C-alpha positions as CSV (number, residue, x, y, z in Angstrom):
1,X,-16.1,-4.1,-1.8
2,X,-13.8,-6.1,-1.7
3,X,-11.0,-3.9,-2.4
4,X,-12.2,-1.5,0.4
5,X,-12.1,-4.9,3.0
6,X,-8.3,-5.3,2.2
7,X,-7.7,-1.5,3.0
8,X,-10.2,-1.4,6.2
9,X,-8.3,-4.6,7.3
10,X,-5.1,-3.2,6.8
11,X,-5.5,0.4,8.3
12,X,-7.2,-1.5,11.6
13,X,-4.3,-4.3,11.7
14,X,-1.9,-1.3,11.5
15,X,-4.2,0.4,14.5
16,X,-3.7,-2.3,16.6
17,X,-0.1,-2.9,16.7
18,X,0.6,0.3,16.8
19,X,-1.7,0.4,20.0
20,X,-0.7,-3.2,21.2
21,X,2.8,-2.6,21.3
22,X,4.5,0.0,19.6
23,X,8.2,-0.9,17.8
24,X,11.0,0.6,17.0
25,X,12.1,1.5,13.4
26,X,14.7,-1.3,13.0
27,X,12.1,-3.5,14.1
28,X,9.0,-2.4,11.8
29,X,11.3,-2.4,9.0
30,X,12.3,-5.7,9.6
31,X,8.8,-6.7,10.2
32,X,7.2,-5.1,6.9
33,X,9.5,-4.8,4.3
34,X,9.1,-7.7,2.4
35,X,5.2,-5.9,2.5
36,X,6.8,-2.8,0.1
37,X,6.4,-2.8,-3.1
38,X,7.6,-0.4,-6.2
39,X,4.8,0.6,-8.6
40,X,6.1,1.2,-12.1
41,X,4.1,1.9,-15.4
42,X,5.4,2.3,-18.4
43,X,9.6,1.8,-17.6
44,X,8.5,5.4,-15.2
45,X,8.8,4.3,-11.4
46,X,5.6,5.7,-10.1
47,X,5.9,4.7,-6.7
48,X,5.6,2.6,-4.2
49,X,2.7,0.8,-2.0
50,X,1.9,-2.3,0.9
51,X,1.2,-5.3,-0.7
52,X,-1.7,-6.3,2.0
53,X,-3.6,-9.7,0.6
54,X,-2.3,-12.3,-0.8
55,X,-4.7,-11.6,-3.8
56,X,-2.1,-8.9,-4.6
57,X,-4.0,-6.5,-3.4
58,X,-1.7,-2.8,-3.0
59,X,-2.1,0.1,-0.7
60,X,-0.6,3.2,-1.7
61,X,-1.3,7.0,-1.8
62,X,-4.3,8.5,-4.6
63,X,-1.3,10.4,-6.9
64,X,0.8,7.2,-7.1
65,X,-2.5,5.6,-9.2
66,X,-3.8,9.3,-10.9
67,X,-2.4,10.5,-14.5
68,X,-1.0,14.1,-14.3
69,X,-2.2,15.5,-17.0
70,X,-5.9,14.0,-17.2
71,X,-6.6,13.4,-13.3
72,X,-8.2,9.7,-14.3
73,X,-7.3,7.2,-12.2
74,X,-4.6,4.7,-14.2
75,X,-5.8,1.5,-12.4
76,X,-6.2,-1.6,-14.8
77,X,-9.8,-2.9,-14.3
């Protein structure tokens, strides 16, 4: 449940930012680039995501956290 809340908050925050005051690509990079993370596993880069909470929750695409051969989640529980 906390993960869903973190993702929901992130999406609401981004939607509000876009609706409230559009910013340029340069401004977006300056404001949000510190939140971008690279996701690695076993020395192989899998993709990127965005840090969305102080607890370390990351928002990323499903293919980044799914094993290609088994279809199983690579997330640590």
